[in-house]
Structure formats: structure tokens, C-alpha cells
N, CA, C and O of each residue as an XYZ file, in Angstrom:
996
protein
N     104.680     97.114     80.781
C     103.855     98.303     80.550
C     102.721     98.262     81.565
O     102.146     97.200     81.806
N     102.388     99.412     82.166
C     101.471     99.507     83.198
C     100.074     99.116     82.654
O      99.813     99.257     81.459
N      99.190     98.629     83.530
C      97.827     98.247     83.099
C      96.988     99.501     82.988
O      97.368    100.613     83.355
N      95.793     99.219     82.440
C      94.924    100.321     82.104
C      95.568    101.463     81.325
O      95.392    102.654     81.585
N      96.328    100.983     80.348
C      97.138    101.945     79.624
C      96.304    102.627     78.521
O      96.803    103.558     77.890
N      95.095    102.214     78.273
C      94.293    102.757     77.287
C      93.238    103.791     77.745
O      92.579    104.460     76.949
N      93.136    103.866     79.023
C      92.119    104.792     79.616
C      92.706    106.134     79.863
O      92.789    106.543     81.021
N      93.115    106.842     78.874
C      93.685    108.190     78.989
C      92.595    109.114     78.624
O      91.611    108.691     78.017
N      92.725    110.445     78.986
C      91.598    111.333     78.878
C      91.124    111.526     77.374
O      89.955    111.811     77.114
N      92.047    111.363     76.447
C      91.683    111.678     75.049
C      91.187    110.352     74.432
O      91.979    109.414     74.346
N      89.885    110.225     73.991
C      89.445    109.003     73.413
C      89.181    109.301     71.903
O      88.552    110.290     71.526
N      89.708    108.376     71.087
C      89.509    108.584     69.649
C      88.309    107.757     69.234
O      88.330    106.527     69.254
N      87.236    108.495     68.847
C      86.073    107.697     68.432
C      85.291    108.428     67.327
O      85.273    109.654     67.214
N      84.691    107.623     66.577
C      83.507    107.881     65.737
C      83.567    108.860     64.614
O      83.054    109.978     64.666
N      84.246    108.359     63.555
C      84.092    109.067     62.306
C      83.138    108.200     61.436
O      82.809    108.609     60.322
N      82.695    107.034     61.910
C      81.885    106.263     61.096
C      80.458    106.124     61.562
O      79.672    105.464     60.883
N      80.062    106.732     62.729
C      78.833    106.502     63.315
C      77.842    107.542     63.068
O      78.163    108.643     62.620
N      76.502    107.175     63.384
C      75.398    108.108     63.318
C      75.496    108.960     64.601
O      76.232    108.607     65.523
N      74.803    110.005     64.652
C      74.818    110.894     65.830
C      74.354    110.174     67.059
O      74.890    110.438     68.136
N      73.391    109.280     66.979
C      72.945    108.475     68.064
C      74.036    107.584     68.547
O      74.285    107.526     69.752
N      74.705    106.879     67.662
C      75.790    106.035     67.989
C      76.924    106.819     68.707
O      77.552    106.348     69.656
N      77.127    107.993     68.205
C      78.222    108.861     68.794
C      77.829    109.139     70.207
O      78.679    108.972     71.082
N      76.612    109.551     70.525
C      76.225    109.875     71.871
C      76.390    108.641     72.687
O      77.004    108.700     73.752
N      75.872    107.514     72.248
C      75.989    106.244     73.063
C      77.423    105.885     73.329
O      77.791    105.482     74.432
N      78.224    106.037     72.307
C      79.716    105.707     72.538
C      80.278    106.593     73.552
O      80.948    106.103     74.461
N      80.060    107.909     73.481
C      80.532    108.791     74.414
C      80.168    108.393     75.872
O      80.974    108.436     76.801
N      78.847    107.994     75.979
C      78.444    107.460     77.292
C      79.189    106.229     77.639
O      79.534    106.071     78.810
N      79.471    105.345     76.744
C      80.125    104.079     76.937
C      81.602    104.404     77.448
O      82.075    103.816     78.420
N      82.249    105.302     76.785
C      83.658    105.612     77.142
C      83.648    106.325     78.475
O      84.558    106.096     79.271
N      82.673    107.182     78.772
C      82.623    107.798     80.040
C      82.435    106.808     81.130
O      83.101    106.892     82.162
N      81.528    105.844     80.938
C      81.355    104.783     81.955
C      82.594    104.007     82.167
O      82.896    103.618     83.296
N      83.383    103.745     81.047
C      84.642    103.014     81.181
C      85.633    103.764     82.016
O      86.267    103.196     82.905
N      85.769    105.005     81.743
C      86.681    105.877     82.557
C      86.322    105.848     83.980
O      87.176    105.779     84.863
N      84.966    105.903     84.221
C      84.462    105.957     85.661
C      84.446    104.670     86.356
O      84.076    104.617     87.529
N      84.847    103.557     85.669
C      84.806    102.268     86.260
C      83.500    101.595     86.345
O      83.308    100.620     87.071
N      82.564    102.155     85.555
C      81.195    101.514     85.521
C      81.165    100.569     84.340
O      80.593    100.882     83.296
N      81.775     99.429     84.504
C      82.012     98.518     83.443
C      80.709     97.882     82.915
O      80.594     97.616     81.718
N      79.728     97.637     83.806
C      78.491     97.073     83.487
C      77.765     97.932     82.405
O      77.216     97.417     81.431
N      77.799     99.274     82.638
C      77.129    100.217     81.678
C      77.945    100.252     80.404
O      77.346    100.267     79.328
N      79.290    100.267     80.444
C      80.040    100.295     79.269
C      79.828     99.125     78.457
O      79.678     99.240     77.241
N      79.802     97.964     79.061
C      79.560     96.666     78.326
C      78.224     96.660     77.631
O      78.106     96.223     76.486
N      77.217     97.147     78.326
C      75.797     97.198     77.790
C      75.683     98.132     76.561
O      74.834     97.952     75.688
N      76.548     99.098     76.544
C      76.571    100.097     75.408
C      77.407     99.532     74.289
O      77.002     99.572     73.127
N      78.580     99.000     74.627
C      79.527     98.603     73.524
C      79.042     97.292     72.804
O      79.121     97.201     71.579
N      78.567     96.338     73.538
C      78.296     95.044     72.865
C      77.330     95.092     71.737
O      77.623     94.576     70.659
N      76.138     95.713     71.942
C      75.234     95.798     70.738
C      75.783     96.618     69.495
O      75.579     96.285     68.328
N      76.454     97.652     69.866
C      77.014     98.572     68.778
C      78.174     97.764     68.072
O      78.309     97.797     66.849
N      78.942     97.092     68.839
C      80.103     96.327     68.281
C      79.498     95.223     67.286
O      80.067     94.978     66.222
N      78.368     94.593     67.659
C      77.676     93.595     66.798
C      77.270     94.161     65.499
O      77.167     93.479     64.479
N      77.026     95.510     65.568
C      76.676     96.207     64.314
C      77.890     96.796     63.549
O      77.772     97.636     62.657
N      79.091     96.270     63.991
C      80.293     96.694     63.223
C      80.617     98.157     63.503
O      81.256     98.812     62.680
N      80.196     98.669     64.625
C      80.655    100.024     64.953
C      82.122    100.043     65.481
O      82.499     99.372     66.442
N      82.900    100.872     64.759
C      84.370    100.852     65.031
C      84.735    101.314     66.485
O      85.580    100.708     67.143
N      84.082    102.381     66.947
C      84.419    102.762     68.307
C      84.018    101.823     69.365
O      84.707    101.682     70.375
N      82.864    101.139     69.152
C      82.406    100.137     70.133
C      83.334     98.897     70.123
O      83.637     98.334     71.175
N      83.776     98.486     68.927
C      84.694     97.422     68.809
C      85.974     97.673     69.594
O      86.493     96.809     70.302
N      86.487     98.982     69.420
C      87.720     99.278     70.064
C      87.518     99.318     71.609
O      88.390     98.873     72.356
N      86.339     99.864     72.088
C      86.060     99.964     73.510
C      85.978     98.572     74.066
O      86.563     98.273     75.108
N      85.237     97.698     73.361
C      85.044     96.290     73.883
C      86.385     95.569     73.847
O      86.665     94.749     74.721
N      87.240     95.868     72.826
C      88.575     95.226     72.836
C      89.355     95.655     74.026
O      90.059     94.834     74.614
N      89.274     96.884     74.416
C      90.016     97.353     75.564
C      89.484     96.601     76.882
O      90.278     96.233     77.747
N      88.205     96.408     76.982
C      87.684     95.745     78.147
C      88.149     94.281     78.251
O      88.454     93.789     79.337
N      88.194     93.598     77.093
C      88.541     92.202     77.179
C      90.098     92.113     77.289
O      90.600     91.179     77.914
N      90.868     93.066     76.695
C      92.322     93.019     76.796
C      92.763     93.267     78.282
O      93.697     92.620     78.756
N      92.124     94.153     78.971
C      92.536     94.495     80.266
C      91.742     93.693     81.357
O      92.110     93.703     82.532
N      90.674     93.021     80.942
C      89.826     92.328     81.930
C      89.057     93.310     82.800
O      89.055     93.202     84.026
N      88.395     94.281     82.143
C      87.719     95.329     82.865
C      86.257     95.029     82.876
O      85.582     95.335     81.892
N      85.715     94.452     83.918
C      84.342     94.144     84.049
C      83.973     92.884     83.278
O      82.796     92.526     83.234
N      84.885     92.236     82.702
C      84.714     90.903     81.902
C      85.884     90.053     82.234
O      86.897     90.514     82.760
N      85.724     88.746     81.905
C      86.829     87.854     81.992
C      87.864     88.187     81.007
O      87.537     88.263     79.823
N      89.126     88.402     81.382
C      90.160     88.738     80.425
C      90.253     87.700     79.284
O      90.320     86.495     79.525
N      90.256     88.173     78.127
C      90.302     87.284     76.972
C      91.087     87.994     75.898
O      90.505     88.706     75.080
N      92.371     87.821     75.879
C      93.265     88.547     75.025
C      93.054     88.155     73.533
O      93.201     89.012     72.661
N      92.733     86.956     73.243
C      92.498     86.534     71.848
C      91.257     87.171     71.290
O      91.248     87.560     70.122
N      90.195     87.296     72.082
C      88.965     87.949     71.643
C      89.247     89.454     71.498
O      88.786     90.093     70.552
N      90.034     90.023     72.478
C      90.416     91.424     72.349
C      91.132     91.739     71.029
O      90.821     92.716     70.349
N      92.072     90.901     70.702
C      92.817     91.116     69.523
C      91.965     90.979     68.229
O      92.157     91.708     67.256
N      90.995     89.987     68.268
C      90.078     89.866     67.139
C      89.297     91.104     66.934
O      89.177     91.574     65.803
N      88.736     91.680     68.019
C      87.972     92.922     67.952
C      88.913     94.078     67.484
O      88.554     94.864     66.607
N      90.017     94.149     68.042
C      90.988     95.282     67.696
C      91.354     95.217     66.195
O      91.464     96.243     65.524
N      91.535     93.997     65.697
C      91.906     93.928     64.279
C      90.771     94.571     63.430
O      91.033     95.347     62.511
N      89.514     94.224     63.766
C      88.365     94.768     62.945
C      88.360     96.269     63.035
O      88.189     96.944     62.020
N      88.546     96.822     64.241
C      88.482     98.296     64.367
C      89.764     98.950     63.832
O      89.703    100.057     63.297
N      90.904     98.300     63.962
C      92.135     98.880     63.418
C      92.126     99.085     61.910
O      92.682    100.051     61.387
N      91.497     98.175     61.250
C      91.326     98.252     59.756
C      90.479     99.442     59.340
O      90.594     99.928     58.215
N      89.600     99.929     60.273
C      88.809    101.099     60.015
C      89.383    102.326     60.667
O      88.656    103.284     60.927
N      90.688    102.322     60.941
C      91.461    103.526     61.298
C      91.208    103.928     62.771
O      91.379    105.101     63.105
N      90.801    102.978     63.675
C      90.768    103.267     65.118
C      92.150    103.237     65.718
O      92.789    102.193     65.851
N      92.601    104.478     66.089
C      93.961    104.634     66.634
C      94.092    103.784     67.983
O      95.130    103.188     68.269
N      92.958    103.781     68.779
C      92.981    102.937     69.991
C      93.173    101.516     69.730
O      94.028    100.874     70.340
N      92.393    100.985     68.823
C      92.533     99.552     68.394
C      93.901     99.293     67.875
O      94.482     98.258     68.201
N      94.443    100.152     67.103
C      95.819    100.011     66.602
C      96.866    100.025     67.664
O      97.912     99.404     67.474
N      96.656    100.700     68.790
C      97.631    100.724     69.897
C      97.489     99.402     70.687
O      98.473     98.888     71.220
N      96.261     98.860     70.757
C      96.019     97.547     71.450
C      96.767     96.497     70.649
O      97.335     95.579     71.240
N      96.791     96.601     69.263
C      97.466     95.597     68.467
C      99.019     95.755     68.725
O      99.774     94.789     68.838
N      99.398     97.026     68.802
C     100.878     97.167     69.102
C     101.254     96.501     70.370
O     102.252     95.781     70.378
N     100.519     96.681     71.489
C     100.837     96.079     72.697
C     100.761     94.576     72.642
O     101.586     93.883     73.238
N      99.741     94.050     71.904
C      99.518     92.633     71.808
C     100.748     91.993     71.042
O     101.287     90.978     71.486
N     101.153     92.573     69.952
C     102.310     92.017     69.167
C     103.635     92.191     69.927
O     104.504     91.321     69.884
N     103.774     93.328     70.621
C     104.921     93.574     71.410
C     105.172     92.581     72.568
O     106.303     92.224     72.896
N     104.104     92.189     73.124
C     104.128     91.315     74.299
C     103.749     89.891     74.111
O     103.853     89.065     75.017
N     103.297     89.610     72.889
C     102.774     88.201     72.599
C     101.557     87.910     73.397
O     101.462     86.833     73.986
N     100.557     88.865     73.457
C      99.350     88.672     74.206
C      98.202     88.472     73.261
O      97.791     89.377     72.535
N      97.679     87.221     73.289
C      96.527     86.899     72.347
C      96.909     86.698     70.921
O      96.068     86.510     70.042
N      98.160     86.741     70.713
C      98.747     86.560     69.284
C     100.221     86.357     69.430
O     100.815     86.753     70.432
N     100.812     85.749     68.453
C     102.291     85.521     68.463
C     103.050     86.805     68.513
O     102.707     87.767     67.827
N     104.077     86.833     69.315
C     104.919     88.063     69.439
C     105.567     88.366     68.100
O     106.112     87.451     67.482
N     105.536     89.609     67.618
C     106.080     90.016     66.402
C     106.474     91.459     66.438
O     105.631     92.315     66.169
N     107.727     91.791     66.760
C     108.187     93.106     67.000
C     108.056     94.068     65.778
O     107.870     95.276     65.922
N     108.164     93.471     64.598
C     108.015     94.389     63.421
C     106.612     94.733     63.197
O     106.353     95.871     62.805
N     105.664     93.879     63.398
C     104.220     94.219     63.343
C     103.858     95.157     64.507
O     103.029     96.055     64.363
N     104.474     94.934     65.612
C     104.231     95.816     66.729
C     104.544     97.194     66.492
O     103.756     98.092     66.789
N     105.751     97.410     65.926
C     106.216     98.752     65.548
C     105.284     99.380     64.474
O     104.901    100.547     64.558
N     104.962     98.593     63.520
C     104.038     99.119     62.459
C     102.783     99.659     62.992
O     102.356    100.746     62.603
N     102.141     98.905     63.916
C     100.875     99.294     64.488
C     101.089    100.532     65.446
O     100.249    101.430     65.514
N     102.244    100.532     66.172
C     102.466    101.688     67.048
C     102.633    102.975     66.183
O     102.061    104.017     66.505
N     103.402    102.888     65.112
C     103.600    104.016     64.247
C     102.283    104.482     63.605
O     102.036    105.686     63.527
N     101.461    103.578     63.158
C     100.208    103.881     62.578
C      99.216    104.535     63.607
O      98.495    105.461     63.238
N      99.177    104.081     64.836
C      98.412    104.639     65.857
C      98.892    106.022     66.156
O      98.069    106.927     66.295
N     100.147    106.236     66.262
C     100.743    107.594     66.511
C     100.328    108.547     65.411
O      99.840    109.648     65.664
N     100.534    108.095     64.171
C     100.193    108.952     63.049
C      98.677    109.259     62.969
O      98.261    110.270     62.403
N      97.876    108.357     63.551
C      96.421    108.680     63.601
C      95.969    109.425     64.818
O      94.777    109.625     65.050
N      97.014    109.861     65.648
C      96.756    110.850     66.603
C      96.487    110.294     68.083
O      95.992    111.019     68.947
N      96.825    109.035     68.305
C      96.629    108.470     69.644
C      97.761    108.958     70.578
O      98.918    108.614     70.335
N      97.488    109.701     71.575
C      98.622    110.308     72.407
C      99.444    109.280     73.046
O     100.653    109.500     73.106
N      98.964    108.160     73.546
C      99.692    107.190     74.230
C     100.668    106.530     73.264
O     101.778    106.170     73.653
N     100.257    106.367     71.995
C     101.194    105.844     70.983
C     102.253    106.864     70.674
O     103.380    106.475     70.368
N     101.963    108.153     70.735
C     102.938    109.141     70.382
C     104.036    109.188     71.395
O     105.213    109.218     71.034
N     103.663    109.196     72.727
C     104.717    109.273     73.726
C     105.529    107.901     73.809
O     106.698    107.876     74.192
N     104.850    106.805     73.437
C     105.523    105.483     73.472
C     106.552    105.497     72.428
O     107.684    105.090     72.690
N     106.218    105.969     71.170
C     107.194    105.944     70.064
C     108.287    106.957     70.239
O     109.394    106.774     69.734
N     107.988    108.050     70.966
C     108.986    109.029     71.297
C     109.992    108.490     72.297
O     111.185    108.764     72.171
N     109.560    107.761     73.246
C     110.455    107.127     74.222
C     111.323    106.068     73.552
O     112.511    105.931     73.845
N     110.704    105.332     72.657
C     111.357    104.232     71.937
C     112.575    104.869     71.168
O     113.704    104.392     71.278
N     112.298    105.971     70.382
C     113.365    106.554     69.638
C     114.409    107.153     70.501
O     115.588    107.091     70.152
N     114.035    107.756     71.659
C     114.977    108.325     72.580
C     116.011    107.255     73.104
O     117.210    107.498     73.244
N     115.448    106.111     73.363
C     116.441    105.045     73.807
C     117.336    104.545     72.750
O     118.446    104.078     73.004
N     116.806    104.653     71.462
C     117.673    104.269     70.379
C     118.618    105.401     69.909
O     119.367    105.281     68.940
N     118.521    106.487     70.660
C     119.289    107.708     70.343
C     118.971    108.361     69.015
O     119.777    109.067     68.408
N     117.725    108.076     68.594
C     117.213    108.762     67.369
C     116.547    110.036     67.882
O     115.318    110.100     67.877
N     117.272    111.029     68.314
C     116.780    112.090     69.007
C     115.874    113.054     68.215
O     114.979    113.695     68.766
N     116.150    113.128     66.894
C     115.333    113.996     66.089
C     113.875    113.513     66.069
O     112.952    114.289     66.316
N     113.681    112.204     65.768
C     112.257    111.764     65.758
C     111.703    111.621     67.165
O     110.492    111.740     67.352
N     112.513    111.380     68.128
C     112.053    111.332     69.514
C     111.489    112.738     69.936
O     110.416    112.845     70.531
N     112.237    113.757     69.609
C     111.826    115.094     70.026
C     110.507    115.542     69.276
O     109.625    116.189     69.841
N     110.453    115.167     68.033
C     109.283    115.545     67.212
C     107.967    114.843     67.796
O     106.925    115.481     67.942
N     108.081    113.550     68.104
C     106.920    112.911     68.660
C     106.595    113.390     70.063
O     105.424    113.538     70.411
N     107.637    113.640     70.889
C     107.442    114.174     72.210
C     106.678    115.459     72.167
O     105.716    115.665     72.907
N     107.128    116.335     71.275
C     106.429    117.592     71.095
C     104.929    117.469     70.785
O     104.087    118.158     71.361
N     104.650    116.582     69.872
C     103.312    116.392     69.406
C     102.487    115.899     70.581
O     101.398    116.426     70.809
N     102.970    114.874     71.367
C     102.198    114.435     72.487
C     102.081    115.420     73.597
O     101.061    115.483     74.284
N     103.131    116.202     73.781
C     103.040    117.337     74.801
C     101.932    118.252     74.505
O     101.223    118.694     75.409
N     101.753    118.563     73.231
C     100.656    119.430     72.824
C      99.279    118.938     73.085
O      98.300    119.684     73.106
N      99.234    117.581     73.296
C      97.963    116.892     73.688
C      97.881    116.760     75.249
O      97.072    116.013     75.799
N      98.705    117.478     75.860
C      98.781    117.529     77.365
C      99.109    116.118     77.953
O      98.538    115.768     78.986
N      99.982    115.317     77.352
C     100.535    114.174     77.833
C     101.752    114.625     78.711
O     102.779    115.064     78.194
N     101.586    114.495     80.070
C     102.583    115.003     81.097
C     103.930    114.391     80.822
O     104.919    115.124     80.792
N     104.041    113.014     80.607
C     105.285    112.409     80.534
C     105.980    112.852     79.179
O     107.205    112.772     79.081
N     105.236    113.295     78.186
C     105.912    113.871     77.025
C     106.521    115.191     77.314
O     107.583    115.496     76.770
N     105.922    115.992     78.132
C     106.459    117.248     78.552
C     107.884    116.974     79.221
O     108.880    117.620     78.896
N     107.896    116.064     80.086
C     109.150    115.612     80.706
C     110.165    115.202     79.748
O     111.325    115.594     79.873
N     109.789    114.411     78.769
C     110.713    113.966     77.729
C     111.270    115.156     76.858
O     112.435    115.159     76.460
N     110.440    116.092     76.603
C     110.925    117.360     75.915
C     111.908    118.047     76.775
O     112.947    118.492     76.287
N     111.626    118.157     78.057
C     112.578    118.773     79.008
C     113.931    117.979     79.029
O     114.998    118.587     79.116
N     113.872    116.646     78.950
C     115.091    115.841     78.918
C     115.973    116.165     77.711
O     117.198    116.234     77.807
N     115.279    116.369     76.531
C     115.983    116.753     75.358
C     116.752    117.999     75.518
O     117.914    118.077     75.121
N     116.109    119.019     76.113
C     116.710    120.279     76.275
C     117.816    120.261     77.325
O     118.835    120.946     77.236
N     117.545    119.443     78.303
C     118.553    119.360     79.484
C     119.894    118.671     79.025
O     120.994    118.999     79.472
N     119.690    117.675     78.080
C     120.880    116.947     77.656
C     121.411    117.468     76.295
O     122.479    117.071     75.828
N     120.654    118.333     75.712
C     121.152    118.829     74.325
C     120.992    117.671     73.345
O     121.835    117.476     72.468
N     119.924    116.909     73.489
C     119.760    115.709     72.592
C     118.849    116.005     71.444
O     117.626    115.999     71.579
N     119.438    116.258     70.337
C     118.683    116.553     69.130
C     118.309    118.041     69.027
O     117.759    118.499     68.026
N     118.636    118.784     70.118
C     118.292    120.274     70.113
C     119.436    120.867     70.839
O     120.168    120.138     71.508
N     119.645    122.178     70.750
C     120.718    122.896     71.528
C     120.378    122.749     73.011
O     119.231    122.841     73.448
N     121.494    122.506     73.768
C     121.257    122.356     75.164
C     120.726    123.693     75.805
O     121.297    124.754     75.552
N     119.680    123.641     76.599
C     119.075    124.857     77.067
C     118.437    124.569     78.477
O     117.347    123.997     78.520
N     119.052    124.929     79.576
C     118.486    124.681     80.854
C     117.209    125.388     81.179
O     116.329    124.896     81.886
N     117.155    126.659     80.581
C     115.931    127.412     80.853
C     114.716    126.800     80.120
O     113.601    126.820     80.640
N     114.936    126.280     78.963
C     113.860    125.574     78.291
C     113.512    124.272     79.060
O     112.339    123.967     79.276
N     114.538    123.527     79.460
C     114.308    122.315     80.227
C     113.477    122.598     81.452
O     112.529    121.864     81.732
N     113.810    123.662     82.209
C     113.136    124.059     83.386
C     111.624    124.257     83.037
O     110.758    123.679     83.694
N     111.326    125.064     82.014
C     110.015    125.347     81.689
C     109.166    124.079     81.405
O     108.024    123.965     81.850
N     109.743    123.175     80.678
C     109.067    121.868     80.312
C     108.855    120.998     81.550
O     107.793    120.402     81.730
N     109.917    120.932     82.427
C     109.720    120.167     83.671
C     108.607    120.841     84.519
O     107.772    120.128     85.075
N     108.572    122.068     84.623
C     107.572    122.786     85.367
C     106.201    122.477     84.894
O     105.302    122.263     85.707
N     105.987    122.443     83.529
C     104.696    122.080     83.006
C     104.338    120.629     83.356
O     103.224    120.311     83.771
N     105.348    119.769     83.164
C     105.111    118.343     83.446
C     104.736    118.067     84.903
O     103.844    117.279     85.219
N     105.515    118.805     85.815
C     105.224    118.660     87.247
C     103.789    119.115     87.502
O     103.023    118.403     88.152
N     103.443    120.209     87.034
C     102.107    120.799     87.323
C     100.924    119.867     86.780
O      99.793    119.885     87.266
N     101.298    119.095     85.775
C     100.316    118.166     85.208
C     100.374    116.847     86.009
O      99.551    115.962     85.772
N     101.325    116.697     86.950
C     101.322    115.562     87.809
C     102.303    114.478     87.483
O     102.282    113.418     88.108
N     103.168    114.712     86.517
C     104.159    113.687     86.109
C     105.297    113.538     87.210
O     106.028    114.487     87.496
N     105.403    112.310     87.801
C     106.436    112.155     88.842
C     107.858    112.334     88.483
O     108.690    112.824     89.246
N     108.107    111.899     87.243
C     109.556    112.112     86.822
C     109.841    113.619     86.570
O     110.920    114.133     86.863
N     108.755    114.327     85.980
C     109.012    115.739     85.751
C     109.128    116.539     87.031
O     109.831    117.544     87.137
N     108.373    116.009     88.012
C     108.513    116.703     89.436
C     109.904    116.464     90.011
O     110.495    117.354     90.624
N     110.428    115.238     89.804
C     111.852    114.969     90.251
C     112.806    116.008     89.537
O     113.527    116.751     90.203
N     112.782    116.028     88.227
C     113.787    116.811     87.506
C     113.572    118.317     87.815
O     114.525    119.095     87.848
N     112.326    118.694     88.035
C     112.098    120.076     88.368
C     112.776    120.381     89.773
O     113.388    121.435     89.947
N     112.654    119.487     90.699
C     113.222    119.662     92.003
C     114.726    119.724     91.840
O     115.385    120.494     92.539
N     115.286    118.937     90.941
C     116.769    118.949     90.728
C     117.188    120.190     90.100
O     118.299    120.633     90.389
N     116.419    120.829     89.254
C     116.729    122.121     88.647
C     116.759    123.184     89.807
O     117.695    123.974     89.924
N     115.711    123.157     90.630
C     115.686    124.176     91.734
C     116.823    123.972     92.656
O     117.452    124.949     93.063
N     117.140    122.726     93.026
C     118.225    122.450     93.977
C     119.631    122.870     93.404
O     120.507    123.323     94.140
N     119.783    122.711     92.169
C     121.111    123.006     91.522
C     121.167    124.436     90.971
O     122.246    124.941     90.659
N     120.002    125.086     90.852
C     119.993    126.488     90.294
C     120.302    126.381     88.730
O     120.957    127.242     88.143
N     119.808    125.324     88.149
C     119.971    125.236     86.724
C     118.713    125.685     85.941
O     117.650    125.077     86.067
N     118.851    126.760     85.129
C     117.707    127.187     84.357
C     116.747    128.117     85.244
O     115.762    128.675     84.760
N     117.100    128.223     86.487
C     116.198    128.985     87.421
C     117.091    129.338     88.579
O     118.146    128.728     88.754
N     116.690    130.317     89.383
C     117.357    130.703     90.565
C     117.301    129.584     91.633
O     116.234    129.014     91.866
N     118.394    129.280     92.254
C     118.462    128.226     93.217
C     117.398    128.493     94.326
O     117.279    129.588     94.875
N     116.645    127.414     94.604
C     115.572    127.517     95.596
C     115.387    126.161     96.216
O     114.625    125.349     95.691
N     116.038    125.888     97.288
C     115.972    124.489     97.866
C     114.674    124.249     98.520
O     114.285    123.091     98.670
N     113.974    125.251     98.919
C     112.514    125.043     99.414
C     111.668    124.421     98.362
O     111.030    123.388     98.563
N     111.674    125.063     97.248
C     110.873    124.630     96.161
C     111.374    123.238     95.664
O     110.586    122.391     95.245
N     112.688    123.047     95.728
C     113.221    121.781     95.373
C     112.694    120.702     96.234
O     112.250    119.667     95.737
N     112.728    120.905     97.477
C     112.333    119.858     98.458
C     110.750    119.602     98.253
O     110.270    118.472     98.348
N     110.002    120.727     97.971
C     108.611    120.559     97.792
C     108.296    119.621     96.603
O     107.438    118.745     96.712
N     108.966    119.806     95.521
C     108.649    119.098     94.351
C     109.241    117.592     94.430
O     108.737    116.653     93.813
N     110.343    117.488     95.245
C     110.866    116.126     95.375
C     109.873    115.290     96.281
O     109.661    114.090     96.112
N     109.330    116.018     97.198
C     108.266    115.261     98.016
C     107.070    114.916     97.209
O     106.506    113.831     97.349
N     106.663    115.836     96.349
C     105.474    115.558     95.443
C     105.776    114.284     94.589
O     104.923    113.403     94.476
N     107.003    114.195     93.988
C     107.397    113.066     93.258
C     107.371    111.804     94.062
O     106.837    110.785     93.624
N     107.980    111.869     95.307
C     108.027    110.745     96.174
C     106.664    110.204     96.520
O     106.429    108.997     96.580
N     105.756    111.173     96.750
C     104.358    110.737     97.079
C     103.678    109.864     95.953
O     102.731    109.112     96.183
N     104.206    110.024     94.816
C     103.724    109.122     93.739
C     104.563    107.916     93.571
O     104.479    107.232     92.551
N     105.409    107.620     94.586
C     106.222    106.385     94.612
C     107.298    106.314     93.502
O     107.668    105.245     93.016
N     107.802    107.595     93.112
C     108.855    107.660     92.127
C     110.161    107.318     92.914
O     110.610    108.091     93.760
N     110.708    106.214     92.622
C     111.929    105.678     93.397
C     113.011    106.601     93.470
O     113.537    106.758     94.572
N     113.443    107.250     92.469
C     114.655    108.198     92.648
C     114.378    109.350     93.632
O     115.255    109.783     94.378
N     113.148    109.815     93.602
C     112.757    110.824     94.567
C     112.724    110.353     96.017
O     113.141    111.038     96.951
N     112.194    109.126     96.141
C     112.176    108.524     97.502
C     113.604    108.294     98.093
O     113.869    108.529     99.272
N     114.489    107.823     97.197
C     115.849    107.631     97.606
C     116.581    108.907     97.937
O     117.367    108.958     98.883
N     116.312    109.977     97.125
C     116.892    111.299     97.346
C     116.473    111.820     98.782
O     117.303    112.329     99.534
N     115.256    111.677     99.091
C     114.737    112.249    100.372
C     115.351    111.359    101.497
O     115.769    111.889    102.526
N     115.407    110.055    101.313
C     115.996    109.231    102.386
C     117.451    109.601    102.683
O     117.833    109.717    103.848
N     118.247    109.783    101.663
C     119.654    110.138    101.824
C     119.727    111.520    102.398
O     120.631    111.768    103.196
N     118.879    112.421    102.073
C     118.871    113.762    102.601
C     118.595    113.738    104.047
O     119.225    114.466    104.815
N     117.609    112.870    104.477
C     117.188    112.736    105.896
C     118.375    112.202    106.677
O     118.524    112.577    107.840
N     119.213    111.369    106.131
C     120.348    110.755    106.814
C     121.540    111.699    106.864
O     122.567    111.417    107.481
N     121.361    112.854    106.176
C     122.503    113.779    106.124
C     123.582    113.534    105.158
O     124.608    114.214    105.131
N     123.320    112.487    104.308
C     124.287    112.137    103.286
C     124.026    112.989    101.971
O     123.094    113.786    101.861
N     124.884    112.745    101.076
C     124.698    113.327     99.727
C     123.654    112.601     98.973
O     123.765    111.388     98.798
N     122.579    113.312     98.486
C     121.495    112.688     97.717
C     121.992    111.882     96.573
O     122.933    112.301     95.898
N     121.416    110.754     96.319
C     121.758    109.913     95.114
C     121.305    110.569     93.901
O     120.152    110.988     93.806
N     122.230    110.686     92.892
C     121.900    111.376     91.640
C     121.312    110.368     90.630
O     121.853    109.278     90.446
N     120.254    110.731     90.011
C     119.503    109.814     89.038
C     119.934    110.297     87.691
O     120.163    111.499     87.553
N     120.067    109.466     86.673
C     120.459    109.763     85.337
C     119.179    109.657     84.468
O     118.290    108.851     84.744
N     119.119    110.476     83.437
C     117.971    110.424     82.517
C     118.087    109.294     81.592
O     117.213    109.094     80.749
């Protein structure tokens, strides 16, 4: 799992705090997103000591990822447990990752899944796309599609790509290239490298849209610029004059 997984645009905070706490927490999370870890720590620490849920979750994130502090996964898990019990979806997602990977606590896949599902149900977008991908791999397409749609509505670009994959493959929904194209286009415009790759493929093959190899090459290049390996290989083969390597979903 890539690092800094918790610093996504949507931050779940504060149904338990005073207005002053809420403002301070917003400042703390803004500092965290901006990489101003000193300020974030100065805001989170005193609030966490007062059992503020959002601050405990923010501080857990910092210790779990080693952001401006010495990485301490056990301390992060302890903080996350406190916040998770008070319905912090962010803290619940941290516990999912910790149990899934045995970080700061003994590995336990059953507990990991329980915390992932709870976080997703409490509205954490990263949990929603994670569980959607998990169900997709298990070929539980109905639940995968439902969670992917929920995350896509929260502007999670990779979820838009996954919805596109469902339509392209007819996985849990009727096969529909036009719908797949529209979802890949949304994902590509939001900057998802995989979505850009599949949008390029749709243009190149004329599936769900009129064939347009100029647009196809443009989006393939955008995907490759983000180091998406299938796109890089496609362009390399194309440059050599060979048939581009086809990637599977």
C-alpha cells in the first residue's frame, strides 16, 4: 500500500468538538496536508491529550506514517483505537491497515476487514475504494460496483476508473462501452493514471467513442507521465513500430 495513504482531500473530523476545537483541528489538518508537520503536531498534541477524537486520529496518522515525528506504529495504533471507538473513520482505516499488514499490532485479516468495512460505512473514501477493489478481485461484482459508485461520488478518481472497468467488462452490470468511456474520461480528467490508460485504449480502438488516435496518444502520454507502467510499455512498443502490449483489467 502506498505511503501517505491517509492524506486525501476529504478529512473526516469533529462531531464531538467545540467550535474552537473544530477550527483548530481544521488548521491542524490543513497544516498536515501542506507538509507543515510542526504546526500540525502543535495543534494535535494538546487536543489529543484532552481526548479529542479528530486530534487523536490526526496524531495517529503522523506517528503511523512518520510525518514530522519518529515513526511509532504501536503508539499510532493506540491512538487510533481510542479515536476509532468514537467513530473516527480515519482512525478506523488506520486500524485496518495496521491489522492487514501487522504494523504496530499482530496481523489479523478478520479484524482488518471489520475495520475496513466500518470505516467505509462511516464514509471514509479511501476505505470505500479499498473495499470496492477487494470485492472486485474476489469477483463479488455487485458489492464492488456499489462501493465504487459511492467512492466515485466523493470524487475518488480511482473509483471512477473501477466503475468504468465494471461497464467495460460487464462485471455485475450490463456491458456498456459508452458508459465505460464516460467513466474513464471522468477518471482521466481527475488525474487517475489507470483511467487515462483505459481512456486512451477506448480512443485507439473506437470503443464507446469515435476512433481518435491523436486523443489516444495524448492520454497514453499523460498516463505514462505518471509512471503508469502499462502506458510506458505501450508507448515504447509504439515507438519501435511494434504492436503495443495489451494490458488486462
